[in-house]
C-alpha positions as CSV (number, residue, x, y, z in Angstrom):
1,X,0.0,0.1,0.0
2,X,2.8,2.5,0.9
3,X,4.4,1.7,-2.6
4,X,1.4,3.3,-4.2
5,X,1.8,6.7,-2.4
6,X,4.3,8.9,-4.1
7,X,7.0,9.7,-1.6
8,X,7.9,13.2,-2.8
9,X,9.4,15.6,-0.2
10,X,6.1,17.4,0.4
11,X,4.3,14.2,1.0
12,X,6.9,13.0,3.6
13,X,6.8,16.3,5.5
14,X,3.0,16.4,5.5
15,X,2.8,12.8,6.8
16,X,5.4,13.5,9.4
17,X,3.7,16.6,10.7
18,X,0.3,14.8,10.8
19,X,2.0,12.0,12.9
20,X,3.6,14.5,15.3
21,X,0.2,16.3,15.8
22,X,-1.5,13.0,16.4
23,X,1.1,11.9,19.1
24,X,0.8,15.3,20.8
25,X,-3.0,15.0,21.0
26,X,-2.9,11.4,22.2
27,X,-0.4,12.4,25.0
28,X,-2.4,15.4,26.0
29,X,-5.5,13.3,26.5
30,X,-3.6,10.6,28.4
31,X,-1.6,12.9,30.8
32,X,-4.1,15.7,31.0
33,X,-6.1,16.4,34.2
34,X,-9.5,14.7,34.1
35,X,-12.3,17.1,34.0
36,X,-15.0,17.0,36.8
37,X,-18.2,15.6,35.5
38,X,-20.9,18.0,34.4
39,X,-23.1,16.9,37.4
40,X,-20.4,17.8,40.0
41,X,-21.5,19.8,42.9
42,X,-18.0,21.4,43.2
43,X,-18.2,25.0,42.0
44,X,-14.9,26.7,41.1
45,X,-13.9,29.6,43.3
46,X,-14.1,33.1,41.9
47,X,-12.1,35.8,43.3
48,X,-13.8,38.9,44.4
49,X,-13.4,41.9,42.1
50,X,-10.8,44.3,43.3
51,X,-10.3,48.0,42.5
52,X,-7.0,48.7,40.9
53,X,-5.5,52.1,40.2
54,X,-5.3,52.3,36.4
55,X,-2.1,54.3,36.7
56,X,-0.2,52.2,39.3
57,X,2.9,50.9,37.7
58,X,2.5,53.1,34.7
59,X,5.8,54.9,34.0
60,X,4.5,56.9,31.0
61,X,4.8,60.6,30.7
62,X,1.2,61.3,30.1
63,X,-1.6,59.8,32.1
64,X,-4.8,59.4,30.1
65,X,-8.0,58.8,31.9
66,X,-9.7,55.9,30.0
67,X,-13.3,57.0,30.8
68,X,-14.5,60.6,30.6
69,X,-16.4,61.8,33.5
70,X,-20.0,62.7,33.2
71,X,-20.9,66.4,32.7
72,X,-22.5,68.1,35.7
73,X,-26.3,68.2,35.3
74,X,-26.3,71.9,36.1
75,X,-24.6,72.7,32.7
76,X,-27.2,70.7,30.7
77,X,-29.9,73.4,30.6
78,X,-27.3,76.0,29.3
79,X,-26.2,73.6,26.4
80,X,-29.9,73.0,25.6
81,X,-30.6,76.8,25.6
82,X,-27.6,77.5,23.1
83,X,-28.8,74.6,21.0
84,X,-32.4,75.9,20.9
85,X,-31.3,79.4,20.1
86,X,-29.1,78.0,17.2
87,X,-32.1,75.9,15.8
88,X,-34.4,78.9,16.0
89,X,-32.0,80.9,13.8
90,X,-31.1,77.8,11.6
91,X,-34.7,77.3,10.5
92,X,-35.2,80.9,9.4
93,X,-34.1,80.4,6.0
94,X,-36.1,83.2,4.3
95,X,-33.2,85.7,4.3
96,X,-29.8,86.3,2.7
97,X,-27.0,83.8,3.3
98,X,-25.1,86.6,5.0
99,X,-27.9,87.5,7.4
100,X,-28.5,83.8,8.1
101,X,-24.8,83.1,8.9
102,X,-24.5,86.2,11.0
103,X,-27.5,85.1,13.2
104,X,-25.8,81.7,13.7
105,X,-22.4,83.0,14.5
106,X,-22.7,83.8,18.2
107,X,-23.8,80.1,18.8
108,X,-21.1,78.5,16.7
109,X,-17.4,77.6,16.9
110,X,-15.2,79.2,14.2
111,X,-14.8,75.9,12.5
112,X,-18.6,75.5,12.0
113,X,-18.8,79.2,10.9
114,X,-16.2,78.3,8.1
115,X,-18.1,75.3,7.1
116,X,-21.4,77.2,6.9
117,X,-19.9,80.1,5.0
118,X,-21.4,80.0,1.5
119,X,-24.3,77.7,2.5
120,X,-27.7,78.7,0.9
121,X,-30.2,78.8,3.7
122,X,-32.9,78.0,1.3
123,X,-31.7,74.4,1.5
124,X,-32.4,74.2,5.1
125,X,-34.9,71.3,5.3
126,X,-37.1,72.6,8.1
127,X,-39.6,75.4,8.8
128,X,-40.4,75.0,12.5
129,X,-39.4,73.2,15.7
130,X,-42.0,70.6,16.7
131,X,-40.8,69.5,20.2
132,X,-38.5,70.0,23.2
133,X,-34.8,69.6,22.9
134,X,-33.2,66.8,24.7
135,X,-29.6,65.8,25.3
136,X,-28.4,62.2,24.2
137,X,-24.7,62.3,24.8
138,X,-22.8,63.7,27.9
139,X,-19.2,64.3,28.6
140,X,-17.1,67.1,30.3
141,X,-17.0,69.3,27.2
142,X,-19.2,67.6,24.5
143,X,-23.0,67.3,24.3
144,X,-25.3,66.2,21.6
145,X,-28.7,67.9,21.6
146,X,-31.5,66.6,19.5
147,X,-34.4,68.9,18.5
148,X,-37.4,67.6,16.7
149,X,-38.3,69.7,13.6
150,X,-41.0,69.3,11.0
151,X,-38.5,67.6,8.7
152,X,-37.2,65.0,11.2
153,X,-34.5,65.4,13.9
154,X,-31.9,68.1,14.1
155,X,-28.8,66.9,15.8
156,X,-26.4,69.5,17.1
157,X,-23.0,68.7,18.6
158,X,-21.9,71.2,21.2
159,X,-18.5,71.7,22.8
160,X,-17.6,73.7,26.0
161,X,-15.3,76.5,25.0
162,X,-14.1,79.0,27.6
163,X,-16.9,78.1,30.0
164,X,-19.7,78.5,27.4
165,X,-21.4,76.0,25.0
166,X,-20.9,76.5,21.1
167,X,-22.5,74.5,18.4
168,X,-19.6,72.6,16.5
169,X,-21.6,70.3,14.2
170,X,-25.0,70.0,12.6
171,X,-26.7,67.0,11.3
172,X,-30.4,66.0,10.7
173,X,-32.4,62.8,10.2
174,X,-35.3,62.7,7.9
175,X,-38.7,61.9,9.4
């Protein structure tokens, strides 16, 4: 039977490796610890969780906090107020692009003003606010406020800049 198998170098290596793997598996089964039966009443012990300082033993120059702390609740109404004022000006698209942008400018970051420069307010997909604003995401200096409008949902990203909130991003979802 072996005479019918061509003994090329690749075949010999493959058969040799298969034999080694089979021997390792057999030894592991024979010498391995027996597993307790599934009906065993012995339960493994689980160590109690412990609090570990994430920076202990860290010799890095910069210590990054892996989780942002939640924003204080008393800052939420201020962010909602800024977002609502922005939305009220954003939906007033019956004026020139310059007048529209000038009305948004006090509530925006410089980066957003640059993005909105040249936008035609006639393309704004809403005419009125249909519900109360609500916050969906919180962090020390980042909030997302969602405002229901007649065309769907207006999503505003606000950042805290020099102790005041400014709109830094605008998005909307169609109803």
